[in-house]
N, CA, C and O of each residue as an XYZ file, in Angstrom:
348
protein
N     110.138    119.449    102.933
C     111.588    119.204    102.355
C     112.370    120.155    103.239
O     112.176    121.370    103.279
N     113.271    119.489    103.944
C     114.243    120.194    104.817
C     115.424    120.684    104.114
O     115.976    119.918    103.324
N     115.928    121.970    104.313
C     117.320    122.226    103.792
C     118.261    121.996    104.811
O     118.021    122.035    106.018
N     119.542    121.710    104.179
C     120.572    121.518    104.998
C     121.074    122.882    105.402
O     120.945    123.805    104.597
N     121.590    123.075    106.483
C     122.134    124.263    107.099
C     123.587    124.662    106.254
O     124.413    123.909    105.739
N     123.552    125.951    106.323
C     125.091    126.354    105.511
C     126.117    125.954    106.342
O     126.163    126.032    107.569
N     127.263    125.343    105.262
C     128.440    124.820    106.123
C     129.350    125.768    106.301
O     129.307    126.678    105.473
N     130.237    125.842    107.205
C     131.467    126.754    107.352
C     132.522    126.512    106.566
O     132.780    125.347    106.267
N     133.182    127.401    106.174
C     134.439    127.359    105.403
C     135.510    128.035    106.017
O     135.174    129.033    106.654
N     136.869    127.725    105.994
C     137.792    128.344    106.561
C     139.053    128.157    105.818
O     139.194    127.040    105.321
N     140.016    129.031    105.634
C     141.306    128.936    105.123
C     142.367    128.930    106.127
O     142.311    129.708    107.080
N     143.495    127.966    105.954
C     144.351    128.064    106.945
C     145.559    127.316    106.512
O     145.656    127.057    105.313
N     146.581    126.899    107.407
C     147.877    126.286    106.884
C     147.947    125.136    107.649
O     147.581    124.993    108.816
N     148.511    124.223    106.804
C     148.782    122.714    107.516
C     149.980    122.834    108.552
O     151.052    123.347    108.232
N     149.773    122.428    109.561
C     150.930    122.531    110.458
C     151.468    121.135    111.092
O     152.469    121.046    111.803
N     150.560    119.982    110.679
C     150.994    118.555    110.975
C     150.377    117.653    110.018
O     149.183    117.713    109.727
N     151.258    116.756    109.496
C     150.675    115.728    108.378
C     151.141    114.455    108.759
O     151.294    113.661    107.831
N     151.410    114.058    109.919
C     152.085    112.965    110.382
C     151.104    111.706    110.408
O     151.513    110.546    110.349
N     149.866    112.042    110.495
C     148.868    110.734    110.517
C     148.188    110.667    109.115
O     148.006    111.620    108.357
N     147.852    109.388    108.913
C     147.481    108.937    107.649
C     145.950    109.513    107.506
O     145.126    109.230    108.376
N     145.606    110.303    106.419
C     144.215    110.822    106.130
C     144.013    111.814    106.954
O     142.899    112.322    106.828
N     144.749    112.315    107.826
C     144.398    113.346    108.612
C     145.497    114.580    108.908
O     146.676    114.375    109.195
N     144.963    115.717    108.797
C     145.849    116.963    108.898
C     145.393    117.764    110.084
O     144.254    117.656    110.539
N     146.339    118.597    110.593
C     146.057    119.429    111.531
C     146.137    120.897    111.005
O     147.268    121.247    110.668
N     145.272    121.694    110.893
C     145.251    123.122    110.222
C     145.166    124.188    111.129
O     144.267    124.118    111.967
N     145.916    125.165    111.141
C     145.757    126.404    111.880
C     145.411    127.431    111.090
O     146.039    127.842    110.114
N     144.189    127.922    111.616
C     143.405    129.107    111.242
C     143.520    130.225    111.949
O     143.079    130.199    113.098
N     144.103    131.403    111.464
C     144.334    132.795    112.202
C     143.187    133.554    111.676
O     142.768    133.539    110.519
N     142.616    134.395    112.944
C     141.696    135.511    112.500
C     142.023    136.550    113.248
O     142.581    136.403    114.335
N     141.661    137.905    112.668
C     141.933    138.963    113.480
C     140.648    139.689    113.689
O     139.684    139.737    112.924
N     140.806    140.270    114.906
C     139.447    141.280    115.148
C     139.852    142.321    116.158
O     140.923    142.343    116.764
N     138.833    143.205    116.263
C     139.139    144.635    117.099
C     138.595    144.537    118.491
O     137.433    144.199    118.714
N     139.347    144.800    119.294
C     138.890    144.865    120.824
C     137.810    145.874    120.992
O     137.939    147.065    120.712
N     136.585    145.240    121.535
C     135.330    146.115    121.910
C     135.764    147.244    122.651
O     135.323    148.316    122.236
N     136.451    147.282    123.556
C     136.751    148.405    124.477
C     137.960    149.324    124.041
O     137.921    150.554    124.037
N     138.981    148.587    123.695
C     140.393    149.303    123.635
C     140.715    149.543    122.088
O     141.562    150.352    121.708
N     139.948    148.753    121.245
C     140.015    148.919    119.717
C     141.144    148.579    119.216
O     141.474    148.996    118.106
N     141.966    147.728    119.976
C     143.306    147.384    119.654
C     143.131    146.099    118.551
O     142.191    145.336    118.775
N     143.818    145.880    117.611
C     143.678    144.645    116.726
C     144.433    143.459    117.224
O     145.656    143.456    117.366
N     143.659    142.470    117.477
C     144.257    141.342    117.989
C     144.049    140.138    117.271
O     143.018    140.027    116.607
N     145.050    139.032    117.318
C     144.848    138.014    116.445
C     144.925    136.634    117.399
O     145.590    136.464    118.420
N     144.160    135.854    116.824
C     143.746    134.511    117.477
C     143.944    133.343    116.686
O     143.600    133.446    115.509
N     144.454    132.177    117.090
C     144.659    130.930    116.324
C     143.802    129.800    116.731
O     143.624    129.513    117.915
N     143.314    129.210    115.821
C     142.590    127.923    116.138
C     143.105    126.914    115.464
O     143.508    127.164    114.328
N     143.218    125.580    115.964
C     143.782    124.457    115.245
C     142.404    123.576    114.897
O     141.490    123.489    115.716
N     142.368    123.011    113.746
C     141.351    122.043    113.334
C     141.812    120.631    112.730
O     142.693    120.518    111.877
N     141.197    119.729    113.211
C     141.631    118.569    112.711
C     140.943    117.982    111.502
O     139.770    117.648    111.671
N     141.499    117.796    110.266
C     140.940    117.944    109.070
C     141.030    116.457    108.455
O     141.981    115.702    108.662
N     139.951    116.160    107.703
C     140.240    114.804    107.020
C     140.579    115.001    105.548
O     139.903    115.693    104.786
N     141.844    114.238    105.164
C     142.500    114.496    103.708
C     142.378    113.021    103.363
O     143.085    112.107    103.788
N     141.284    112.946    102.455
C     141.291    111.457    101.954
C     142.312    110.766    101.137
O     142.574    109.566    101.220
N     142.885    111.648    100.314
C     143.844    111.395     99.492
C     145.306    111.579     99.896
O     146.184    111.136     99.155
N     145.596    112.176    100.971
C     146.939    112.365    101.514
C     147.681    113.580    100.668
O     148.893    113.585    100.452
N     146.833    114.533    100.255
C     147.776    115.450     98.960
C     148.166    116.582     99.656
O     148.903    117.339     99.024
N     147.821    116.960    100.979
C     148.194    118.102    101.515
C     149.614    117.774    102.445
O     149.912    116.646    102.837
N     150.315    118.862    102.671
C     151.827    118.604    103.323
C     151.873    119.857    104.245
O     151.059    120.770    104.109
N     152.715    119.868    105.056
C     153.035    121.042    106.115
C     153.485    122.138    105.208
O     154.258    121.944    104.269
N     152.890    123.487    105.573
C     153.032    124.553    104.835
C     152.073    124.986    103.786
O     152.006    126.137    103.356
N     151.401    124.076    103.437
C     150.246    124.289    102.382
C     149.058    125.129    102.865
O     148.414    124.874    103.883
N     148.865    126.004    102.157
C     147.431    126.769    102.402
C     146.326    126.018    101.809
O     146.264    125.626    100.644
N     145.432    125.852    102.767
C     144.226    124.950    102.294
C     142.828    125.562    102.895
O     142.693    126.268    103.895
N     141.904    125.117    102.057
C     140.383    125.457    102.253
C     139.719    124.193    102.695
O     139.715    123.100    102.129
N     139.030    124.638    104.071
C     138.388    123.374    104.707
C     136.846    123.773    104.805
O     136.454    124.938    104.873
N     136.016    122.636    104.804
C     134.634    122.600    105.116
C     134.181    121.916    106.180
O     134.663    120.825    106.484
N     133.152    122.520    106.893
C     132.624    121.803    108.195
C     131.883    120.612    107.636
O     131.360    120.556    106.523
N     131.909    119.618    108.606
C     131.171    118.209    108.020
C     130.754    117.511    109.323
O     131.032    117.909    110.455
N     130.024    116.375    108.994
C     129.461    115.535    110.146
C     130.710    115.253    110.878
O     131.797    115.387    110.314
N     130.611    114.866    112.115
C     131.570    114.022    112.859
C     132.299    112.776    112.293
O     131.732    111.684    112.303
N     133.477    112.921    111.828
C     134.151    111.643    111.361
C     134.781    110.755    112.387
O     134.924    109.555    112.152
N     135.147    111.271    113.469
C     135.766    110.613    114.449
C     135.670    111.479    115.843
O     134.867    112.410    115.911
N     136.486    111.152    116.908
C     136.017    111.859    118.141
C     136.388    113.442    117.975
O     135.693    114.285    118.542
N     137.505    113.808    117.180
C     137.819    115.236    117.172
C     137.835    115.615    115.642
O     138.029    116.797    115.356
N     137.677    114.849    114.816
C     137.456    115.524    113.230
C     136.158    115.912    112.969
O     135.215    115.162    113.221
N     136.004    117.105    112.446
C     134.633    117.627    112.080
C     134.935    118.525    110.846
O     134.141    119.394    110.487
N     135.986    118.309    110.279
C     136.236    119.281    109.036
C     136.785    118.455    107.990
O     137.424    117.466    108.349
N     136.638    118.706    106.664
C     137.170    118.039    105.352
C     137.992    118.925    104.502
O     137.715    120.120    104.405
N     138.828    118.478    103.984
C     139.764    119.272    103.107
C     139.059    119.392    101.845
O     138.621    118.370    101.318
N     138.873    120.728    101.205
C     138.252    120.970     99.843
C     139.028    121.127     98.833
O     138.720    120.628     97.751
N     140.346    121.954     99.019
C     141.297    122.313     98.107
C     142.438    122.767     98.551
O     142.359    123.288     99.664
N     143.626    122.748     97.995
C     144.800    123.295     98.201
C     144.899    124.748     97.637
O     144.879    124.788     96.407
N     144.990    125.810     98.202
C     144.964    127.040     97.707
C     146.423    127.354     97.250
O     146.591    127.795     96.113
N     147.398    127.166     98.009
C     148.674    127.476     97.646
C     149.545    126.393     98.072
O     149.519    126.055     99.255
N     150.310    125.813     97.249
C     151.248    124.528     97.644
C     152.705    125.017     97.910
O     153.185    125.805     97.095
N     153.331    124.681     98.810
C     154.600    124.946     99.355
C     155.566    124.395     98.245
O     155.209    123.506     97.472
N     156.711    124.929     98.213
C     157.824    124.494     97.227
C     158.616    123.300     97.784
O     159.129    123.416     98.897
N     158.748    122.173     97.093
C     159.444    121.122     97.748
C     160.770    121.236     97.514
O     161.157    121.527     96.382
N     161.622    121.031     98.509
C     163.097    121.200     98.081
C     163.741    119.777     97.755
O     164.916    119.699     97.394
């Protein structure tokens, strides 16, 4: 019996919601430089599958790694952590 490998989870902010069932999520991480010990920030953008179109720009969301869904989509929306207030 084979075990599935552990999936990666990330938390980020939706930066683009123009496509149907697809969102672009920006994930920011901080790390310390190995030699100079300065705290650095880096951002990564992930293309995420949102089946029900429930997330919008500015929402903080939790995403999970999945099988390839298209050429660039390899992540799935799990939940909305913090919803932005709609005006």
